[in-house]
Structure formats: C-alpha cells, structure tokens
C-alpha positions in Angstrom: -119.9 -15.3 63.6 -121.5 -14.1 60.4 -121.3 -16.1 57.1 -118.8 -13.6 55.7 -116.5 -14.1 58.6 -116.6 -17.9 58.2 -115.7 -17.6 54.5 -112.8 -15.2 55.2 -111.5 -17.5 58.0 -111.1 -20.3 55.6 -109.5 -18.1 53.0 -107.0 -16.6 55.5 -106.1 -20.0 56.9 -105.3 -21.3 53.4 -103.1 -18.3 52.7 -101.1 -18.6 55.9 -100.5 -22.3 55.1 -98.8 -21.1 51.9 -96.7 -18.6 54.0 -98.6 -15.6 52.7 -100.7 -12.7 54.0 -103.4 -11.1 51.9 -101.7 -7.7 51.9 -98.3 -9.1 51.1 -96.7 -8.4 54.4 -94.2 -10.6 56.2 -95.5 -12.4 59.3 -93.5 -10.1 61.5 -94.3 -6.8 59.7 -96.6 -4.0 60.8 -98.8 -2.0 58.5 -97.7 1.6 58.0 -98.2 3.7 61.1 -99.0 7.4 60.8 -99.2 9.6 63.9 -100.9 13.0 64.1 -100.1 14.4 67.5 -102.3 17.2 68.8 -105.1 16.2 66.5 -107.7 17.7 68.8 -105.6 20.3 70.5 -108.4 22.9 70.6 -110.6 20.6 72.5 -108.3 18.4 74.6 -105.1 19.0 76.6 -103.6 16.0 74.8 -104.6 14.0 71.7 -103.3 11.9 68.9 -104.8 10.3 65.8 -103.2 7.1 64.7 -103.6 5.4 61.4 -102.5 1.8 61.3 -103.0 0.6 57.8 -106.7 1.4 57.3 -107.5 1.3 61.0 -108.0 4.8 62.4 -108.1 5.6 66.2 -108.1 8.9 68.0 -107.2 9.2 71.7 -108.1 12.3 73.7 -106.9 13.2 77.2 -109.0 15.1 79.6 -107.8 16.0 83.1 -109.9 17.0 86.1 -109.6 17.1 89.9 -111.2 14.4 92.1 -110.8 12.2 95.1 -108.1 9.5 95.2 -108.8 5.8 95.8 -109.0 5.1 99.6 -106.1 2.6 99.4 -103.9 5.1 97.6 -104.7 8.5 99.1 -101.7 10.2 97.6 -101.8 8.8 94.1 -103.6 10.3 91.1 -106.2 8.4 89.2 -106.3 7.1 85.6 -109.4 5.9 83.7 -109.5 4.5 80.1 -112.6 4.1 77.9 -113.1 3.1 74.3 -116.0 4.1 72.0 -116.6 1.9 69.0 -118.3 4.4 66.7 -120.9 3.0 64.2 -119.2 4.9 61.4 -116.1 2.7 62.0 -117.7 -0.6 61.2 -121.2 -2.0 60.3 -121.0 -4.3 63.3 -120.7 -1.4 65.8 -123.9 -0.1 67.3 -124.7 3.0 69.4 -125.3 2.4 73.0 -123.5 1.4 76.2 -120.0 -0.2 75.9 -120.1 -3.8 74.6 -117.7 -6.7 75.4 -115.2 -5.8 72.6 -115.1 -2.1 73.7 -114.5 -3.0 77.3 -111.7 -5.5 76.4 -109.9 -3.0 74.2 -110.0 -0.4 76.9 -108.9 -2.8 79.6 -105.9 -4.2 77.7 -104.7 -0.7 76.8 -105.2 0.6 80.4 -103.3 -2.4 81.9 -100.3 -1.8 79.6 -100.0 1.8 80.6 -100.9 1.3 84.3 -98.6 -1.6 85.0 -95.7 0.1 83.3 -96.0 3.0 85.7 -95.9 5.4 82.7 -97.7 8.1 84.6 -96.0 9.1 87.9 -99.2 9.0 90.0 -97.4 10.4 93.1 -96.9 13.7 91.2 -100.6 14.0 90.6 -101.3 14.6 94.3 -102.6 18.1 94.9 -103.6 18.1 98.6 -105.4 15.9 101.1 -108.3 14.1 99.5 -107.7 15.8 96.1 -105.7 14.6 93.1 -105.6 14.9 89.4 -107.7 12.4 87.5 -106.5 11.5 83.9 -109.1 10.3 81.5 -108.0 8.5 78.3 -110.8 8.4 75.8 -110.3 6.3 72.7 -112.5 6.7 69.7 -112.4 4.2 66.9 -113.0 6.0 63.6 -112.3 3.2 61.1 -111.9 -0.5 62.0 -109.7 -2.6 59.8 -108.1 -4.8 62.5 -105.9 -4.5 65.6 -107.7 -1.9 67.6 -105.6 -2.6 70.7 -102.3 -1.6 69.2 -103.7 1.4 67.3 -105.5 2.6 70.5 -102.5 1.9 72.7 -100.1 3.8 70.4 -102.7 6.7 70.2 -103.1 6.7 74.0 -99.5 6.9 75.0 -98.8 9.5 72.2 -101.6 11.6 73.5 -100.3 11.3 77.1 -96.9 12.4 76.0 -98.2 15.7 74.5 -100.8 16.3 77.2 -100.6 19.4 79.3 -101.5 19.6 83.0 -104.1 22.3 83.8 -103.2 25.1 86.1 -104.7 24.8 89.6 -104.9 27.9 91.8 -106.9 28.9 94.8 -109.0 25.7 94.9 -110.0 25.7 91.2 -108.8 24.9 87.7 -107.9 28.0 85.6 -109.5 27.3 82.2 -107.2 27.6 79.2 -104.0 27.8 81.4 -101.5 25.0 82.0 -98.8 24.3 84.4 -96.6 21.9 82.4 -96.6 18.4 80.9 -98.0 15.3 82.5 -95.3 13.5 84.6 -94.5 10.5 82.5 -91.7 8.0 83.2 -91.9 5.7 80.2 -93.5 4.8 76.8 -95.2 1.4 76.9 -96.1 0.0 73.5 -98.6 -2.9 73.0 -97.8 -5.4 70.2 -100.6 -7.8 69.2 -100.0 -11.1 67.5 -102.4 -13.8 66.3 -101.9 -17.5 65.9 -103.3 -18.9 62.6 -102.7 -22.6 62.1 -99.2 -22.9 63.6 -97.9 -19.5 62.5 -97.6 -16.3 64.5 -98.6 -13.0 62.7 -98.1 -9.5 64.1 -100.6 -6.7 63.6 -103.6 -8.7 62.3 -105.9 -7.2 59.8 -109.6 -7.6 60.4 -109.8 -10.6 58.1 -106.8 -12.2 60.0 -108.7 -11.6 63.2 -111.6 -13.6 61.7 -109.1 -16.4 60.9 -107.2 -16.4 64.1 -107.1 -19.3 66.6 -105.8 -17.2 69.4 -104.5 -13.7 70.1 -101.7 -12.4 72.4 -101.0 -8.8 73.3 -97.7 -8.0 75.0 -97.0 -4.5 76.3 -93.4 -3.6 76.8 -91.0 -0.8 77.8 -87.5 -2.2 78.7 -89.4 -5.0 80.4 -92.8 -6.8 79.9 -95.5 -4.7 81.5 -98.6 -6.7 80.7 -99.8 -9.7 78.6 -103.4 -10.5 77.5 -104.6 -13.6 75.6 -107.8 -13.7 73.6 -109.5 -16.2 71.4 -110.3 -19.9 72.0 -107.0 -21.4 70.9 -103.7 -21.7 72.8 -100.0 -20.9 72.5 -97.2 -23.3 73.5 -94.2 -22.2 75.4 -92.0 -21.6 72.3 -94.7 -19.6 70.6 -95.0 -17.3 73.6 -91.3 -16.8 73.8 -91.1 -16.0 70.1 -94.0 -13.6 70.6 -92.2 -11.9 73.4 -89.0 -11.4 71.3 -91.2 -10.0 68.5 -92.9 -7.6 70.9 -89.6 -6.3 72.2 -88.2 -5.7 68.7 -91.3 -4.1 67.2 -92.1 -2.2 70.4 -88.6 -0.6 70.3 -89.2 0.5 66.6 -92.6 2.0 67.4 -91.3 3.7 70.6 -88.7 5.5 68.5 -91.4 6.6 66.1 -93.6 7.9 69.1 -90.8 9.7 70.9 -88.7 10.8 68.0 -85.5 9.4 69.6 
C-alpha cells in the first residue's frame, strides 16, 4: 500500500472512532445514486451509466449466439467482465485484467447468476445453440465501492436490454424480438468494517481504512455473499450487515425498477 493510503487509513480510523465519516454521512447511508438508462443505446442493446457519489461506472450488454455448456445444454450463457480504465484512477493501468478487476466482475456475476435473474431456459434457441449474454462493466471514475456501482449498472442494463431477432439461422442486425427474460432484480450492498463499526457504501478513502469488506446481494432472499480484506466479522456483525443489505437493497431496487 502506498504512503498516501497509509496516511488516509489512520485518518479514517480516527474519524470512525469519533462516530464520523469524512463526507458527513451516517454509517448506514449511501452516497447519492444517479441512473442513466440507455446511456449507450446506439451501440448496445442494453446499457446504463451509474454515478454513486463520485464513482462512475457504465455497464453495456451485448448478446450473441453460441454453444451452451455441456452440462446445461438447454441453458443460455452469461459472462461478466470489468475494465478498470486508466482515466478512472492513477493506480489503474492498461493491459490484461488484474486481480481487482477480476474480483469486481466475479462478485457482480455471482450476485446476478445465483439469483436466477436471467431465465436461462428461455435463452435456448435450438440444439447446440443458445443466446450468450455479455455484461461489460467499464469504470470511468473510481471513488470507492466499484462492486455496488457496477452491480447496479449491470442489472439496470439487463432490465432495458433487447433480445436480437434471430431468423433463418442468423441474427438480423438492428432488429429485436423483445426484452431479455428477467425474473428478478438482485442488488449488491457492500459494507466495510473499520475498528468495530460497520459502514455501508465505502468511499475510496474508507476502503483504504477498512479491516474487512462484505458484499451481500439480495432479492427477497440472500443470493450471494463475498468477503474481502484481511480482517473478520463476528456473527452479530454479519447479521447486522444482512439486515442493512435487505433494507438498502429494497430502496435501491425501487429506484432501479421505478416501482
């Protein structure tokens, strides 16, 4: 960890001891969330730009035909990737996906996949041929909590994605046959432990100061959980985090769906 991060870690820990956050939020309060659905509608069948505080993430959906997995011959396929653009942070570099990029993509993918948000059975076309859904997440500005920003962008983009028209063995460019078959709206909520306190939606400085991180993806049930960092959570802290994830996930879900 660079010297700047060490200095910020000490500063953040001292603030949290005083019951404060550097931006004035309560420990259970998200930064402002702004959704821009269809952000890249001219280039992708589904897209969304999400601004979470100063963090900006764009998710684009692309859909193609391909072969199913051998153990699920009648199910469609989903693939998630994350690109950490150098313009988003001085610590990001061009090149193949690094450990952080892979982790963000996997946590977001797991939350969507384990919720069954996409009805994979309805992506079957014919024997040995299914729809393949690619979720491409691009980090435009990194100010903390890429998992939640990326997860919200991904499910929002999936909700407005259109399924290409397939006819006579080929995709008809520019024509669509309807929406993707979705069954739910999973929302990831990420919390960090600093000292003995749990804070939701960590800023980048709070990520420097964290002892451990926990992401919980929910619909009307828990879909996935992922821990990060070197520290640990006790049983009560985990249960408190679950309660917070349900409450905040419900609020964000209403924002995404408009219900």
